N, C-alpha and C positions, 0 to 999 in steps of 0.2 A: 584231968583236962582243965586247962586254964579258962576262967570265965572272962567276960569282956573287960571287966575292970583290971584283971591281971594282965590282959593283953595291952590295954592302954598304958598301964604303968611300966610294962616291960619294954615298950617300943621307944626308941630314941628319936629325936627330931629328924635326924638324917633318914631314918626308916620311913617316917611319915612323909617327908618331902619327896623321897624317892617314889613312893607309891602315888602321891599326888601328881608328880611330874609325868607319870606314865599316861595320864589322861589329858594332858595339856592340848594335844592336837584336836581332840574331839571338842573340848571346851572352847578352844579358839574358833573353830569352825562355827559352832553354835552362836557364839557372841557376834562374829562377823555377819552371819545370816540375819540375826535379830536387828543389828544396827542398820544393815542395808534395807531391810524390810520396813522398819518403823521410822527411820529418819531419812527423808527424801534427799537431803544434801549429800548423803553417802551412797546413794543408789546409782552405781555406775557399773552395771554388769558387763559392759563391753570394753571397759577401760582396764586392761590387764595391769598396767603400771600402777594405777590408782588402787586397785584391789590388793596388789602386792604391798603397797605402802600401808593400807589399813590393816592387813594381816600382820605385818611386821610390828605395827604399833600395838596391836592386841597381844601378840606373843611376848613382846618386850614387857608389857604391863604385867602379864601373868608370871613370866619368868622372874621379873623383879620382885614381885610379891613373894614368891616362893623362896627366893634368895634371902629375903628379909626374915621369913620364918626360920630359915636355917641358920642365919647369922644376924640376929637382931641388932648387934652393936656395930656391924660393918658400915662403912660410909656408903652413901647413896649418891649416884650421879644423876642429877635431874636433866642433864643436857638433852637426851633423846626427846623428852617431853617438852622441853623448851623449843626444840626444833619443830615439833608437831604444832605448837602454838604459832610459831613463825609461818608454818605452812598454811595454817588457816587464814592468817592475815594476807598471805600472798594470793590465796584463792578468792579474796574479797569477801569472806564471811565474817560474822561476829563470832563470839565464843559460845553462843547458845547451842548450836548443833553439836559442838565438841563436848560441852558439859553434859548434854542430854545423852550422847553416845557413851560417855564415861559412866553415868548413872545406870544406864541400861546394861552396859557390860558388867558392872559390879553386881547387879541383881542376878544376871544369868550366871556369872562366875560363882557367886555365893551359892546359888541353888545347886549347881552341878558339883561344887566343891563339897557341900554337905552330903550329897549322894555318894561321892567317892570316899569321903572320910568316914561315913557311917559304919561300913564293915571293919574299919580299923579299930573300932571300939573306943573312939574318943568320948570323953565324958561331956555332958551338957556344958559344963563350965569351959572346957577346952574349945568346944564349938562356938560358944559365946565370945570367947577371947579372939578366936579366929575371925569371926564376923566383925568384931570391933576393929581388928587390925586391917581388914579390907577397907573399911570406910575411912580410917585414918590415912591409909595409903592413897585412897582415892582423892582425899583433900590435898595431899602433897602433890599428886600428879596434876590436879587441876591448878594448883598454885604455880607449878613449874610451867605448864602450858600458858597460863595467863601472863606470866612474866615474859615468855618468848613472844607472845602475841603483841603485848604492849611495846616491847622493844622493836619488833618489826614495824609496827604501825608508826612509832616515833621516827624510825629511820626513813620509812617511805614518805611520811609527812615532811621531814626535814629535807629529803632529796627533792621532793616536789617544790618546796619553797625555794630551794637553791636554783632549780631550773626556772622557776617563775621569775626570780631575780635576774638571772642571766637573760631571760626573754625580754624583760623590761629594758635592760641595758641595750639589748640588740635593737629593740623597737625605737629607742630614743637616740640611737647613734647617729652621727653625722659624719660623712654622708650615710644615707640609709643603707641598711643591710639588704642583701638579696632576698627576694621573696621566698626562694627555696630554703635558705637558711632559717628564716623566720618560721616557715611552715613546719620544718623538721623539729625545731626546738619547741614550738607551740604544741605539737603532737606529744612530744616527750613530757611536757609539763601539764598535759591534760587541759589545754586551753583552746577553746574554739575561736578560730579566726573571725573577727567581725568585719563588716564592711567599713564602718567608721568608728573613730575613737575621739575622746576628748581627754586632755590632761588636766589634772587639778594640782596646783602648786600650793603647798601648805606652809604657813608661816612658822618658822622655828626661831624667831628672834628673842622669844621669851623662854627659852629652855628647849630641851629635847622634844622633838615632834612626836606626838602620840597619834597613831593611826586609829580612827574610830572603827567600830565593827562594820564590816562591809560584806556584800555578797561575794562568793568565792571567785566570780569571774572578773572582779576588779583587781588589777595588779597594783601592789603597794610597794613603794620604795622610800620608806621612812628614813633609811640610813644613807640615802644618796646625798650628794653635795647640795642638790636642790630637792628637798623632800617632796614627793609627788605621788599621785595616783593616776592610773590609766583606766578610764572607764569605757568599756565596749558599748557600741550602739547607744550613745548618749541621748538620742532622740526617741529611743524605743519606749514602749509602754511602761510607765512607772519609774523610769530612770531619773527624771528630774526630781520627783518627790523623794526617791531614795536618797539622792545626794543632799537635798534640802534637810532631810531628817538626820542623816549621818553626820553632816558637817555643821549642824546647829551649834552655835557657841564657838566655832573655830573661825580663825581668820585665814581665808583661802581665796584663790581665784580659779575659776573654771574656764579653761581655754575653749576656743571654738571647736565644733565638730569638724573633723578632717578625715580624709581617707587614711587607712591604717599606715600606709607607707609615709605619710606626712605627720606622724605622731609628734615628732620633735618640734614642728611648727606650732602645734597647739600648746606644747610645753613652753615654748619661748614667749608666745603671746600671754599666757597665763602668768608667767614670771614677770613680764613687764607691767601687767595690770596690778599685781601684788605690790610691786615696787612703787607704783604711783599711789596706791592706797596707803603705803607706809609714809609717803611724803605728804599725804593729805589731799592730793589732787583728786583721787577717787574715794568713794566712801569706804569705811571700815566694814569688817564682817565678811560675809560670803559674796564674792563678786562673780558676775558672769560677763566674760569678755564681750559677748554678743550684745549686751546692753550698753557698752561703752566704746564701741568701735571707733566713733569719730574722735574721741579723746585719745585713744591709743594711736590712731593714725597721726593726729596732730603732734603728739609727743614722741613720735618715732625718731625725728631728728630735731631736737630742741634748739640746737644752735642755728639751724636753718630757719626754724619758725621764729626765733628771736630776731634774727636779721630781717625777716619778712615783716614782723610786727613793728620793728623800728621804722621801717619805710612807710607801711600802710597806716600806722596810727600816729604818724608825725603831726598831722593837722590837729590832733587833740593834745599834744604834748605841752602846749603853753597854758592850758586851762588848769583851774584848781582841781585837786583830786576828786572832790565830790562831783564837779561838773563832768570830769572825764568819765567817772563811773556811770552817771545818768545817761550821757550821750552814747557811750559804748554799749550799754544795755539796750538802749532804744535802737541803735543801728543794727545790732545783732538780731533783735526781734524782727525788725523790718526785713532784713535779709532772709531770715528763716521762715517767716510766717506770712509774707505778702506785703504789698506796698500800701494797703489801705490803713488809714489811721485807726479805724475802728477795730480791725483785727489785732493790730499791734497793742492798742490800749487794753484789749481784753486779756492778752497774754501777760501784760505788765501790771494789770490791775490799777490803771490810772485813767484819768479822763481823756477822751479823744483830743480835746483841745490842747492838753499838755503834750501829747504826742506830736500834734501838728507844729507846735512851737519848737519842739526839739528837732523835728525833721527839717524845719527851715534853717535852724542853726547848722545842722549837718550839711545842708546844701551850700550854705555860705562857706563852710570850712573846706568841703571837698570839691565843690563846683561840678564840672562835667565828668569827673572821675566816676561818680556813682552810676553813670549811664553805661560804663564799660563792663561787660560781663566778666572779663578776666580780673579786673580790679575788685569787683564784688565778690568773686570766688576767693581771692587772696585775703580780702577783708574778713570774710567769714572765718577762714582758718585762723587768722591773727586774733580775732575777737573770741573765738572758741578757746584758744590757748590762754588768752588773758582771763577769761571767765574761770577756767579750770584752776589757774594759779591763784586767783582771788578767792575761790572757794576753799582752797587748801590752806589758806592763811589762818 
């Protein structure tokens, strides 16, 4: 009668694998039960399709391992486990539950495999090698699943970015897109529709525009003809501070807050503000249109404003440049801050008597025109435009 060592030496790999395969069903059931009991993410007793997928994955793993014992040099197809990794990404999970399930399955499988293999008379060395093969195989399964997971996540992220890019195009289109089309694409892009938005135009005159790190609800269009950002609910808590921090060191203009359907208007105003900044009319750095609305309005039609200035500032034209500057500054302060010499003097940081002298000169130059409200209004427009131009020089 042959002893155990004789039996071990006389059996071929095919004999061993055949015997091990006979217990696959029981091992698979135990592995599945353990996984569903101990890992909450896989506990779906009422979901027959999901249980079928889990069972298929476990059986494929065990079958694949036995195939490798039988044919160690045969090629191995990692695709089924790459697909499992993709499925985890589609479920919205990270890889931790899957890795835990694999480790748990390997322990259960190894425990039952040794019980099945013991009567076969395998030597301790053979069992050790079998265990080592299990964990090498486990690493390969995990690598394949991780590869599929990352590929799926990259694809989803890329698709989301493409949808967000199309959504930004749609929001900034002119004429505006239908509310239904915007809502559908926003849902597909995972973007909550806000009540108001503000556009930020980024300066790209000194090379490709780099978008700073921003919250995920900010739509970015660095590759657009006019590089821009679309900020939802710009007046919301912390939004102003977020923009200040993110755009620190950047040259950009923040458009006014507008209803979502008017996003292109905010973009247009921001673009005009940035253009005036490049020309030196408005300050450099980060601009808020809301802080410069008067200048933006004045420069909306520069030809018309120039024609208005030529008419309304004609009484100053014959004076020396320094005289023109002093009287224009005094007249603008008088129009803006009241007609008292004391108030005007405080704004200009000069003596009230100096202001009175200048005001008498202006009365001589303009006469009764300064009593006409329409003339005063047009004078203020012309003087504001002149002040902005002088500041930009």
